[in-house]
N, C-alpha and C positions, 0 to 999 in steps of 0.2 A: 505494499499499499504506500502511495504517496501522498503526499498532502500539500500545500501550497501556503506559507505562511503568512501571503497576504489574504486569504479567504477570510470571510468575516465565518465559515462555518463554525474552525475548530474554537472550543475555551479560551478562557486566557492563556497563553502560552509562553514560555520563558525566552529567553533568548535566541535560543538552537529553534524557535520556531517548530517543536514538535509537539501535537497537541497533547494538553494535561489529562491525566487522569487522577481520580482521588480514589486512594483504596484505603475503606475504612480498614484498619487491623484487628478492632474489636468486633468480634462476631455478634450480630441480632440473634439472641438462640431465647426459642421459648422451654421453659426451665419445667423438668420434671420432677414429682416428689420420690423419695427412696424407694416406695412401692413400686411404682411404674416401672421405675428402672429395675429394681428385683424381676420384676415379669416378665420385661424385655430379655432381660439375661437367664431369666426360668424358660423361656420359649425354645431357647437353643440348648441349655443344660439338661433341663429336665425330657426332654425327648430320649437321651442319653437311655434312659431308664425302660424304655420299650425294650432294646436289645444288648445292651452292655451286661446285663448277668448271665443271659442265656448263651452269650458268646465266649463267657470266661469260663462260664461251665464246661463247654465244649472241648475246652482245653486242658484246662486243670484239674477238672470233676468237683464232689460234691463239697469242699472245703472254699470253692468260690465266692461263698456271701462275706466269709471274712476280707478275703482280700479287697472285694468290691468295699467292705467297711472302709480297709484299711486307705483305700486310694481316695474316699471320701472325708475323709479324717484328714490326709496330707493335702486335699484340695483346699483346705484354710488356711495352708503354708504358703501355698502356690498364689492363693487369692491375695494374701499379703503383699506378694514380688509385685502383683499389678497394682495395690493397692500405692507403692513406695513410687512405683514407676508413673501412674497419674498423679500424685502428689507434686513429683519435678515437672510437671507440663512437657512432659519429653511428647516431642512433636511428632504426627506420622503414624501412631502403630509402634508395631513392629520394626518394622523398616527405618522408620528414623531413627529410633533408641537404638540398633545394632548400628547403624551408619555413625552417629556420633560417638560411640564407644569402642567401636572395632573395626569403622574404617565401610568403605562402598562394597569391597568383597564378596564380606561375609553379609552385610545388609542384602543384598540381591542374592547370596544363597539362603539366606532367611524366606527371604520371600517366598524363593521357590517353593520351600519346604510348606509356608504358610499357604501357597497355593494351590500345592498339592492336596492341604489339608482341605480347603474351600473347597476345589474341584468335587473331592468325593465325600464331604457335608450332604450335596442335594441328593448324590445318587445313594448313601444309606438311608439318609432319612426317608425317601421315597419310597423304595426297594420295602423298608422294615416296615413304611405304612401300610403297602401292599401286600406283603406276607399276614399282616391283621384282617386286612381285609379278606385275603383267600382264606384263613383259616375259618373267619365267621360263615364265607358261602360252603367251606366244607361240610359245615354243622348245619346249615341252612338247606341246601340243595334235598339231601334226602325227605327231607319231610316235606315239601313241596314240590316230591315226587317228581324232578327234573334229574335227577341222578341216583344211582343204585346205590352208593355207597359215598363216602368220605371222597375225595378227589385227592388226586395222587399229587407227590410231593414237587412232580414238575409241572404238572397243570397250577400249583398253588404260586411255584416261581415264574410261571407265564403271567399271570394273573400280575403278579407283584412288580415284574417288570415294565408291563402296559401300564400300569397304575402310574408307576416313578414318571415316564414318559409321557403321561399327560399334565402330572401335574408339574411338570418340569418344563413344558411347553406353554402351558398357562400362566408359569407367574414369570420366561423369559420375554410372555407380552405383556404381563403388567410393569416389569420392569424399562422394557421398552417406551410403554407410554408415560414412565415415569409417573406412576401412584407411588406418593408417600409412606410411610411404616406410620404404623399410627400404636403411641404407647395407652392409648383407650383402648385398642382391641385387643394388646398382648393382655392385659389386665382381664380383659374378660375370657379370655380363653384360659388364663391361669386360675380362673375361680370356679371356670367350666373343669378345668381338670383337680381344683382342690377337691369339688363334691364326690368326682369318681375316687379321688386317694383316699379321702374319709371314708366313703363306703366300703372300699378294697381293705383296710387295715382295719376297721371294724370290725368286719365279716371273717378274714380270716384269723385275727383274735380268736374269734367265736370259734371257728372250726379247730383251730390247734388246741386249744381249750374239749372239745369237745372229743376230740383222737388223740388227746396227748401227745402228740409229736414230738418230734428229739430234735434237738439243733442239730447242727451241719458238723460232720467232721472238724476238730480244732485245726488250726492252720499249720499242721508241722511239716515239716519236711517228709516225712515218713508216709501222711495223707494226701500226698499230691499226687494225681494221676497223672502224669507226666508221660504222653506218649510221642511216639515219632514226629507228629505233625505238630504235638506244641512244641518240641525240641528244636523243628528246624535244622539248622548245620551241627547240633548239639548232639545229635542224636546218636550219633555211635563216639561219642565222648563221655570219659568218667565224670567229668568236672562237674555236673547238676548233681550226682550222687554222691562224691565225694565232699563236697562244700553245701552245705542247706544253705546257707546265704545266697548261692547263685541260683538254687531250685524258688527262694523266697523272691528274688528278683525275675526270675523268667515268670512267675504267676504273677508278680504286679504287673509287668510288661503286657500280660494275656489281658490285664482287667484295666489298663488305664484309661479306655474307653469311657469309664462311669465321669471322667472330670471332662470330655469334650463339651467347649463351648465356654469355657472360663474364661476365653480371652476378649468374649461379649462386654464384661463387666468394665474393661479400659476401652472401649467401643460406645459407651453409653455415660462416661466419666461427664463431659461434656453437658451432658442433657440436664443434671442433675442439679437440684436446688439449691439454693446457699442454706446453708452451711455447707460448703459441697464435701468435702473432705468428711467431715462427720457425718452427712447424709452417705457417702460411698460404703463409708465402714457398717453403718446400717443396714444396706441394700447386700453387703456382703455376707454379714449375718442370718438376713434374711434367705438368703440363696443358699447358703451353707445348709442350714437347719433344715430347710425344705427338702434341699436335693438329698440329703445326709436320708433324710427319714425314709422317704418314696423311693429312690435309687436303692439304697442299701436294704428296706425292709421286703422290698418286693422280690429283692434275690432268697432273702431266706426264707420266705413264707413259700417261695414255688420249691427250696428244695423240702422243706416240712412237709408242702400239703400235698403235690403232684408226687405221684409213686413214680419210683425211679425209672421202669418199663416205659410209662406214660409222659413222662419227661421229655425224654431224648426225642420225642416228635413235635415238641412244641420250643426248641431252643431258641428259634430264632422269631417267636411270637410266646413270649414266656406269660404276660401279663393275658392275654387270651388264655391259655392253658389253665394259669392260676383261675381265673374267673369260671370256668366249665369244670374244676375239681374241689370248688368249696362246698362247703355242708349245707343243705339246702335242696328245695323241689326244681327238678331240672329246667322245667318253663322258666322260672326266677333268675335260674343261672344262666339260660340262653340270654334274656332279655339283658343282664347286666353286660352279658359277652360283646353283645351288639352297642351298649352305650360305651364300654371300655374301646372299643373298635373307632367308633365315633369320635372321642375322642383323642385318639392315640391319631387317626388320619388327619385332625387337624391341627395339632402340637408340630407332629412328624412334616405335613404340610410346609408351614411356618420357618421350620429350618430349612427346607428346600428355598424357600426365598429369600432367608437369612443368609444362605450360601452366595449366592447369586449376586445380591444387593454386597457383599463383604467383600466377595473376589472383585468386582467390578470396583470400588471403592479402593481398594489396595491397589491395581491395578491403575487406577487414575490419577492416586499421589504418587505411585513409581513413575509415570509417565510425564507428570508436570515437573518429576523431577531431574528431567532430562532424559530415564533412561532407557523409555518407550520412544518412538516418534510419534508427531503428533496426528498422524494419518490414524493411530487407534482408537483417537478421542475425539475426531471429526462427528459433529451434532447430528442428528437424527434430521430429514428434511423436515419433518412435521411434528413430531414431538422433541427436537433439540437435545435427546439423549447419548450418549455415548454409546452407541448402539453396535459398534463395531468391536468394541471389549464384550457387551455380554452378547452376541451371537458367537463368538469365541469362546466364553466361559460355558452355556449353553451347550455347544455343539461336542465340548469334552464329557459335558457332563453324562449327555446322551449316548454317546461312543462307550464312556464307562458302564451305564446302564445295559448296552449291550452285552460288552464284554463277558459282563457278571452273571447273566442269564439269572439275574434274580436271587442272588446268592448273597445275601448278609453277611454268612461269614468270609468270604473272599472280599468284600468291601471292606468288612470291619478289619483285615489283616491291612491292606493298604493304608487306610484311614488312621490306623494305630502310628503310622510311620509319620506323617505331617502334625498330628497331635502332641508327640512325646518331642519332634524336634522344636516345633515354635514356642513351645514352654520353656526346653531347654536355653536356647538362642536367647528368649526374654532374659531369663534369671541369669544367664552372664551377660548380660548387655547392662543390668541393672547393676550387679557386683562389680564391673570393670569401671562404671559411672561414679559408683562410691569413691575411685582413686581419683580417677582424670576429671570427675566434677565434685569435690569435694565440699563440705559446707554443712549449713544447720537443713533438714528437711522437716516439709510438716509432718511425716511419719516416714519412718523406720519400720523395717524388717526386726523384729526383736531379736535379743542377745547378742547385744553389739559390747565389744571389751576395747581399753585401751591399751596398748603396750608401747612405751617410752614414745606416747606422741601419736602412734601412727591406733587409726580406727582399725577391730581385728571383727568385720561383718561375721561370727560363727552362723547367727540362724539363716542368713541368706546364704551364707556359701554352702549349708549342710543342704539347703533346697535343690540349688543350682546343682552340689553332686551328684543329691540321689536323682536327679530328672538326667542327668546325663549319663547316668549308671542304667538308668532305664533303659534310655534311647540305645545304647550301644548293645545292652544285653538283646533288646529287640532286634538289632541290625542282623543277630544269629539267630534267633528264633524265627524270625519271620521271612522268611528267602523271598518269598515272593516279594513281598513289601518292600524289601532291601534293593531287591533289582529292579522294579516297575518304580519307587520313590525315588532312588538314586537316578537311575536315567530320565525322568521326566524336571525332577530339578536342577541334574546336568543342562537337559536342553533348556531348557527356562535359563539357568544362569549363561549359557552360551547367548542365546537370545539377546537376553538384556543386556551383555557385555559387546556386542556385535552395535546393535543398535546404539548405545551409547557411545559408542566411539565414532560410529558414522555422523552423529546429530553433534559432538565436537568437533571431528573433522571437517564439514560441513559449516560449522559456525551457526546452524539455524537457531539456537535458542537466544544468543544473544542479540541476532539481528531481531528476533521477534521482540524480546525485551525494550532495544533500543527505540523501534518505532514508536512508543509511547512515551512520553513522560512523569512516570509514578511519583507520584507523592504520597505518604503516609500520612493517615490522620487517625488519631484515638476511633473518632467517632464522626459523622457526615453534619454540618452546622452549614447555613447560608453561607458564611464568610470561607469554609475551607472550599466549597464549591467554586465561590465566586457570582451564585445567585441570589438575586432580591427576594425576601419572604413573599409570599402570595406566588411561588413558582409552579409551574406545570411538571409532574413526574411522570415519565413516560420508561416502566420498567421493559424491558427486551430480554428475550431468551432464548430466539430460534430466529438466525439470522433471514430463513426463509420467507418469516411471517413476522414483518414490520411493516404494516399497512397504516398501523396506528399512531405507529410515529409519523408517516407519511402524511396523514390526516393532519396532527396537528402542527407541523412544519407548515403545512398548505396555510391554515387559519391564523397562527399567530404572528403577530404584527412586531417588528423588531422594534427595540426596547420599550415595549409593552410589560410584557412578560417574558420570563426566562423560563429555557425547559433543560431540565436536568434527565438524561437519558441513565438508566441506573439497571445494572445486571445484578441478581442476587445469586451468589455461588451457594446453593443447596450443598450442606456439609452431610453426609455421608457418616454413620457409625463408625464403620471401620477404620475412618482417618481420624478420628476422635483423638482426646486428648488434650487441648487444647481450649483458649479462649483468644488468642491474638495470635496475630497471624504473621507472617514476610508475605513481601509483595510478590513473591514467585508462587507461594500458596495458592493464592487467589486472582493472580492475573496468568494467564498463558493461552492458546490455542484458541481455545472457544472466546475468551473475552475479547480477545484481537479481531476474530471474525468480524462480532457482533459490532464492535465500535469503528471498525474500515468503514461495514455498510450504514452504519448509522451517520457516520463522518460525510460516506459519499451520498446519501440522501439530501442531507444538509447544505455541501456544498452545492448541488445541485439548484435547490431552491434560494440559494445567498442567506441561511439562514445561522445563527449561532445556537450552538448547544454544550451545554456541561457535561462531561463525563464521570462517570462513580459506580465503583464495587463495592458491595457488601458482603459479606457472608452471613448464614444466617440457617438453620435447621427446617423453617418452616415457612414458604414460598410468601405466605398473604403477611405473616406475622414481618417476615421482614421488609416487606416493602411498607408496610403501614407506620412502622417505625423509625425506617429511613426517611417518610414521608414528615413523620412528625421533626426527628430532627433537622428535616430542611426547612421548615414551617411552608410546605406547598399545600396551596390551595385546591387544586385537583388532580389525581389520580386517573392515569390513560391507561387502560390496559386493551389488548387483545381478546378473542374469544380463546378460548381455551380447549386445548385438544381432547381435555378428560372430561368437561362440565360441560351444560348448556349455558348462557349468557346468565339465565335465572340463577342457576345453581351457582356457579361461580361468583356472581354479586353474593346470594347468600353467604358462600364458605369467608368471604373478603368483611362482610357484617359479623359473623362470627370472631374474626380475627380482631377485629374493632374492639369487639366488646372484652377482649380480652388485656386492650393494651390498659394502663396505670392512669390514673387519674390525675389529672382533669385530661380526658380524652379529646380530642382536635376533633373537628369537624372538616369533612373532605367531601369533595364531589367529586363522586365516581362517574367515569365513562366507560363503556363495554363496548368496543368498537367490532363489527361484525364486518365478516370480508367482502358480503354485497353492498357494503355501504351504510346498512341503517346501523344505529345507536343507542342503546340503552345507558339512561340517566339515572343514577342514584344518588341519595345525600347518605353518607355516612356520619352518624351523629342524631341527637334530637332536631328534631324538624317542622316542621308545618307540614302535614300530608297535602300530595296534590290531588284536589278533590278533582271529580270529573262533573256535568254538568247535573248528570242525572243526582248523583251524591246533594249538589248544591239545593237543586230542586227539592228534595226529600225534607232536608234539613229546615229550608225555608217553608216547606207545607206544615211540617212539625211546629215550627215556630208560630204560624199564623193561627194554629188549632188552639193552643194554650196560650197564648199571651193576652188572650181576655179573660182565660178562665183565672189567669192567677191574678187579675189585677186587685187593687193596685200597686201589687209590685211589676215593677219593670223585669219584661224578660229579653236577654238579646241571645242570638245566632249560639254564640259562645256558652252561654247560659245551658241550652237546650244539651251541648256534646258533653259538658263537664258532668250536667247530671245521667246521660246517658252512661258514659265511662264508669260513673259512682256506682250504677244501677249493676252493671255486667263486673263491678270489681265486688260486690257485696253478693253475686250470686256463688262468685268461687271462694270466697271468705266461708260463705252457709255449707260450703261440702257438694256442690253442684256442676265443679268443675266438669265434670264428663259430658254434662248435657250440653256445657257451653261449647265444650271442644265439637261434641258431633251437629249442635246447630250451626256452630260457623263453618267447619265443611264440609254440610249439605249447601249454604251460602257459597262457597268457593265452586263447588260443584255446579250450582243452578249459574251462576255468573258467567262460566268457563263453556258451560253450553251457550248460552246466548251470545258470546262471544265467537263461536266456533261454529260455523254455519254446515247442516248434515248432521251434525248432533242429535 
């Protein structure tokens, strides 16, 4: 892009004539309670309860519940590492942490392992959900006379694969459209899961008491059932039998899936309300208690309740098998089995979405750092999302599902590789930062000692050492995962390295950043942007659809009102861990394309515009808070690809209600591609009455004005009286009747306006 220094289009420029972009370094965030934060993490973490226990037992035998319990207890220590990482405001998740502490090479390797984790999160969650659906169908079809007996394992695997592919394709489309995640939705899901968990645990306790079931064998090395499949390359070695500690670490390595999802805690840190660290600890405690009770108890009850010969056929459908073997009438157990499957499908499908969102966020962060070329982040022509990255991620996930053929055990082996190495690299990064970036922190992993003026982080060191020991043992006991994970990580590392060197060689990144004069400001104000109060704010997100900006530029008169063009960088949870950003984290190729197009449109019309970027985790909230800071009077948006114009206006109205008092008033214009416009006022304002409404009000005034004489009646008195009567009905408990009458009124009005109805 080239700009002419003398054109009126660019905003205030420096001596070099380069257009000025104000980058607000403070994110405009919508904060959530620690309960919602815990719900988001548990949507990912609690899903592992559906398959972790069964997979562990398949490798180490009936002692598996004790090792699942040990991993859940150890997860609290791992969670402390993530809390310390967040307390340092380390930017960009694992990638940024490892890069700051260990350098770019290991950072690219850690991201490669993390991507292997994310690529497998979707398939294992989708296939596990499909296994539960297949298991339920196997129980139901014979009773519906649609099958002569239970489905074969191969048939269930096919159902699981098809279900996983359907769910993956669905969330591919949702992410391509850019539908945001909702903490409210996550909270509702966890409420549903909690109902299921309470019923399950209560029923299991009753069953255990009635049957006097015994606890699983204690976790002694002699009680471990280590087969050739569980030992991998150590099958012909005497080490596991000579050294019990090695056998213990082998068992822990096969149980580590119970801890998958821990990294989500760092992803939601940015969104937690103040006091952030206190609420992060509370969320961590809630997550720990919930996941430990749910995941570990499911494993214990499965061994104690399901007969040994029956349980082997339910290892990939453990909770479903538990539901069908409880004490009670068969029909009630079958209904509860259906409830378990519905809940499992919901939470496991949510983990599929988390995998796509997380992968996209990580790769976007790597691309913004110059490791991947800008081609990967080119926006979708309609939705403005980084669809090429999403497409690559989903294609890899679908290929993985095909390769697995619906086998959860196969996926679990692969998944464990990325999970444990991601944890280990993060622990090592935090440990190294204790020495390379010393100083006081809001939180440190406990058990720290000072020897001769040097801190010895014993707790952090032991946690990191344990993670690496499990990771190294898994290298030998999971040969398929080691080879697949190693090949994938090496290939992705090579791709990162080649792409980064090509970018450095061509100097693309330097040229990109020099095309705009970036100025960092803590927040947007009229003074920082160079716009007068009462300006017009025009948010843009897709350089293919900027007609609303063209409409504003066509009508605005130079010198009368300023136009501020705003891009809101939506923050994904996978890149969280900060509240303030560097310019290169908020201004990349997407912003370059957007502002190039905006300047081109302004130059053609000879109008001036101001350019600004701000980060937020909610689009409407970011726009409105930016407008509040800029003292804008009008906000002009194009139609959303996700909602109709009325729904879009409603969404913005809800975000306005969440603004802190005193709330500003905005004129909202929603421009349609065909030239039509929808006008709204955000904030208290006099309604726009139609001629019919004015006539009705006048008729009522005429009718009652003489009857209330000698009191003087005004039109506004009629309105006020009507509103008070409506409020009185609501206060008297007749709100449902009021809502029903209001709904009928709206339907009748719609029919009048729509011919043929």
